[in-house]
C-alpha positions as CSV (number, residue, x, y, z in Angstrom):
1,G,0.0,0.0,0.0
2,A,0.9,3.6,0.5
3,G,4.0,3.0,2.9
4,W,7.1,5.2,3.4
5,R,10.7,4.4,3.2
6,Y,12.6,4.1,6.6
7,L,16.2,2.7,6.8
8,G,15.6,0.6,3.7
9,A,12.4,-1.0,4.8
10,T,8.8,-0.3,3.8
11,M,6.6,0.4,6.7
12,T,3.1,1.8,7.2
13,A,2.8,5.1,9.0
14,P,2.2,4.8,12.7
15,L,-1.1,6.1,13.9
16,S,0.6,8.5,16.5
17,R,4.1,9.5,16.3
18,P,6.3,9.3,19.4
19,T,7.6,12.5,20.8
20,A,11.0,11.1,21.7
21,P,12.8,8.0,20.2
22,P,13.1,5.0,22.7
23,A,16.5,4.8,24.3
24,A,17.3,1.2,23.5
25,S,16.2,1.0,19.9
26,A,18.5,-0.5,17.3
27,F,17.0,2.1,14.7
28,H,18.1,5.3,16.5
29,T,21.6,6.3,16.5
30,T,23.7,9.5,16.4
31,A,23.5,11.7,13.4
32,A,27.2,11.4,12.8
33,C,26.8,7.6,12.0
34,L,24.1,8.2,9.3
35,K,26.0,10.6,7.1
36,Q,26.6,8.9,3.6
37,V,29.7,9.5,1.7
38,F,29.7,8.9,-2.1
39,T,32.4,9.1,-4.8
40,G,31.0,11.0,-7.8
41,T,31.9,12.8,-11.1
42,I,30.8,16.4,-11.6
43,V,28.4,16.6,-14.4
44,S,27.3,20.2,-14.0
45,N,28.8,23.3,-12.4
46,A,26.7,26.0,-13.9
47,M,25.2,27.0,-10.6
48,N,26.6,29.4,-7.9
49,K,28.0,27.4,-5.1
50,S,26.5,24.3,-6.3
51,V,27.5,21.3,-8.4
52,V,25.6,18.2,-9.7
53,C,27.5,14.8,-9.1
54,A,26.8,11.5,-10.9
55,V,27.1,8.7,-8.5
56,F,27.1,5.2,-10.1
57,R,26.1,2.0,-8.4
58,L,25.7,-1.7,-9.4
59,Q,22.3,-3.3,-8.9
60,M,21.2,-6.8,-9.4
61,H,17.8,-7.3,-11.2
62,P,15.7,-9.5,-8.9
63,K,14.0,-11.5,-11.7
64,Y,16.8,-11.7,-14.6
65,Q,19.8,-11.9,-12.4
66,V,21.7,-9.3,-14.4
67,V,23.9,-6.6,-12.9
68,L,22.6,-3.1,-13.9
69,K,24.6,0.1,-13.7
70,K,22.4,2.7,-12.0
71,R,23.2,6.6,-11.9
72,S,22.0,9.0,-9.4
73,K,22.5,12.8,-10.1
74,I,23.0,14.4,-6.6
75,M,23.2,18.2,-6.1
76,A,26.1,19.2,-3.7
77,H,27.2,22.3,-2.1
78,A,30.8,23.8,-3.3
79,E,31.4,26.8,-1.5
80,Y,34.1,28.4,-3.8
81,D,32.9,27.0,-7.2
82,E,36.4,25.5,-7.6
83,Y,35.3,22.1,-9.3
84,E,35.2,21.5,-13.1
85,L,33.3,19.2,-15.3
86,G,34.6,15.6,-15.0
87,D,36.4,16.1,-11.6
88,K,36.1,12.9,-9.3
89,V,35.0,14.2,-5.9
90,L,33.9,12.8,-2.5
91,I,30.5,14.1,-1.4
92,E,29.0,13.9,2.1
93,Q,25.4,14.0,3.4
94,T,24.7,17.1,5.4
95,R,21.5,19.0,6.7
96,P,19.2,20.3,3.9
97,L,20.8,23.3,2.4
98,S,17.8,23.8,-0.1
99,K,15.0,21.8,-1.7
100,R,17.3,19.7,-3.7
101,K,20.5,20.1,-2.0
102,A,21.5,18.0,1.1
103,F,25.2,17.0,0.3
104,K,28.4,19.0,0.3
105,V,31.7,18.3,-1.6
106,L,34.3,17.0,0.9
107,R,37.4,16.9,-1.4
108,H,38.8,16.1,-4.8
109,K,40.0,12.5,-5.3
110,D,43.4,13.6,-6.9
111,P,45.7,14.8,-4.0
112,E,47.8,17.1,-6.4
113,R,44.5,18.7,-7.5
114,E,43.2,18.9,-4.1
115,A,46.4,20.9,-2.9
116,E,45.8,23.3,-5.7
117,L,42.2,23.9,-4.7
118,Q,43.0,24.2,-1.1
119,E,45.5,27.1,-1.9
120,M,42.8,28.7,-4.1
121,R,40.3,28.4,-1.1
122,V,42.7,30.1,1.3
123,R,43.3,33.0,-1.2
124,I,39.6,33.5,-1.8
125,Q,38.9,33.4,1.8
126,K,41.5,36.1,2.5
127,E,40.1,38.2,-0.2
128,R,36.6,37.9,1.3
129,E,38.0,38.8,4.8
130,I,39.7,41.9,3.3
131,K,36.5,42.8,1.5
132,Y,34.4,42.4,4.6
133,E,37.0,44.6,6.6
134,Q,36.8,47.5,3.9
135,S,33.0,47.3,4.0
136,K,32.9,47.5,7.8
137,A,35.4,50.4,7.8
138,M,33.2,52.3,5.2
139,W,30.1,51.8,7.2
140,A,31.7,52.9,10.3
141,E,32.9,56.1,8.6
142,K,29.5,56.7,7.1
143,L,27.8,56.3,10.8
144,A,30.4,58.8,12.3
145,K,29.8,61.3,9.4
146,D,25.9,60.9,9.8
147,A,26.4,61.4,13.6
148,A,28.6,64.5,13.2
149,E,26.0,66.0,10.8
150,L,23.1,65.3,13.3
151,A,25.1,66.9,16.1
152,A,25.8,69.9,14.1
153,R,22.0,70.3,13.2
154,E,21.1,70.0,16.9
155,Q,23.3,73.0,17.8
């Protein structure tokens, strides 16, 4: 019937939902244990701070006993837009970041390319911090100027 998926088993929805999980249940564990990690290939990087990874898996057909290659396209978060098409990456499950995005890119599979990307991330982060400090200084200057104008009008 109309069941829902829970830990790989189809179950019917319970009549009343418990407020807290039972303490000694085999199904309830810490969130850190439930994070899935996949190896995928970047198939799209057209979005800001997001990439689409193709993750392949092998599945046996239940009736014909033939191994099928299945593909899942997973949207993942890439903070610095540093990945290119065809890159092999590791993605990890995280909290939902948007409607379709609940994974983040951990790292590149190639250690040399990952070192290059790490240098680029550090450089971009420094540029962002400098830009933030400049913006903060500009607004502080503007507020001081406005306060001086207001004080001059009151006198």
